[in-house]
N, C-alpha and C positions, 0 to 999 in steps of 0.2 A: 049170535049173531051181535048182542051189546057188542062185544069187541072191534067188531068190525066196523057198526056204526058206529062209535066212539071215536076208533080211527080215522072214519071218513070227514067226523066232525072235525078234527084238531087238523087234518089237510084242509079242510075246507077256509078253516080259520086263517092257517097260513095264509093262502090263497087268497084270502080279504087283507091281510096285513101287507099283503103286496102290493094287489091292488091299489091301495091306499098310499103307499110310498110312493108309488109310478106317478099318481096322481098328482099326489105334492111336489115331487121332483118335478113332472111336468110344468106346476103353475109356479114355485120356485124360477125354473129357465124362461118362459113367459115374464115374468114379471121383471127378472133382470133386462131382456136384452128388451122390454119394453121403454125400463127405465131408460137406458147406455139410447137407444133411440130417441126418447124425451129428449135428453140431453142434447143429442146431435141438431135434433129440430129446431130447440132452443137457439143455439149454438148460430142455425142457419137462418134462425129469425132476426139476432142482433142484429147479426152482421149484414144484413138485406135492410135494416134499417136505422145500421149505421152508426148502430151503440157501442161494435167492437171495431176495430179498426186490423187490428192484429193478433196474432195469440199473446203477445207480453200486455192485453188487456184480459185475462186468464188469470185469475191470480191461484187457484188450486191447479197444482202440477200433475194430480193425476186426471182431471177433465180433459186438461190443456192434449196431456200425452193421448188422451183414451178419444180426441174428438181431431186431432189430429190425424189417429190411424184409420178414424173414420170418413175423414174428408179424401185422406188417399184410397181406402178398399172403396168409396165411392167413384173416385175419380178413375179407377183403376176396373172397375164395372165389377169385382171380384166374386160378389155373387151369383151373376150370371155367366163369368166360365169355370165357376167350381163346376156348374151342371153338364161343363163337357168332360169331366176329371174320370178317365177310365177306372171299374174298381180292378185292385189288386188281391188277391187272394194268397195271404200269406199263410203259413204252413203252421199248424198250433203247435210243434217245439220250436219255432224261431219266438225269439225276444225282441218284441219291434216297440222303438220309444220315438215317439210322434213329436216331433217339433214344430214350432210354426218357421214360416219364411223368413231367412234373414239372406244379408248380402246380395238381394237381386232374387233371389229362391222364391219361388209360388210359395211352396212347400217344403219340408226335410223331413225325414225318419232315420233312425238309425235300427239295424239288425244286429241283433248279438251283442251288440257292444262296438264291434268292429267296420262295419259295412256300413258305408255311410251311403244315402242317398236322396235326390231332388230333384224336385222340378223344376227345370228352367222355363216360364209358359213363354216370356220377353225374349228369350234369347241376349240376356242383359250377361251372364257369365262365360260365355262362349260361341261359340260359330256353329251352326248347325242350318238347316232347311223348315223347321220349325221350330214348335216344343218343345219339348226331346228331356227324359230321363237321363243321369247320370248315376252310375253306380262306381264306385271307388273302395276298395276293400284296405289301404292305407301302405301299400307297396304297388309300384308299378302305374303302368296308366289306367287313367281312370275310362270306363266304358260308358257310351252314348247310345240311349236307344229312342228311337220314335216315341212320343206321347201317347198312340193308340196301340203299342206292341209293348201292353202289358203283362204278356205273357213270358216274353222273353226277360222281360224286366227280373220276375220273379224266377226264370229258368237260370238266369244270369247268377242268382243269388243262392241260389241250392248249389248251382257247381262251383262256387265261392265256398261256402259251407262243406262242401264234402271235400272238395281238396284238401283241406283247414283240417278236417278232420284224421284222416287219410297221412298225411306230414303230422300231425300230432302220435300218431296211432305208430308208425314207424321207427 
């Protein structure tokens, strides 16, 4: 009985450590977000009061870039548009590398190092009747799917992976 109680006690202590770490991480994230939001609000205040006339008036390059990105995100209404993104269910054996959107893509990721996927929310990179996912495996033509058709995207990625494994094994 004492051994069982000791085991429960140790499990409880581990759980308490984990909970404390989660709380600390949440506080760090919130303080970082509030810090950057504060910089952005300060920048907007200075612009509205005429203290800053251009980005050249900002001396710190990291604040200049961060502020510009926040301005662009606010102009694009990124936070609101993010709520419309569908969930993609990745298979556990996939190695998914998430990347920030660049060259006009809203978001990007790579699967198993060779399958490139991006979301074009604004039709900046191609022509489609609305927001779309593009899946490209490095050869042939890329395949596009409507943004809402997340199942077709993951099914196509699966077929590419299975095809690669079949070719490699033969």
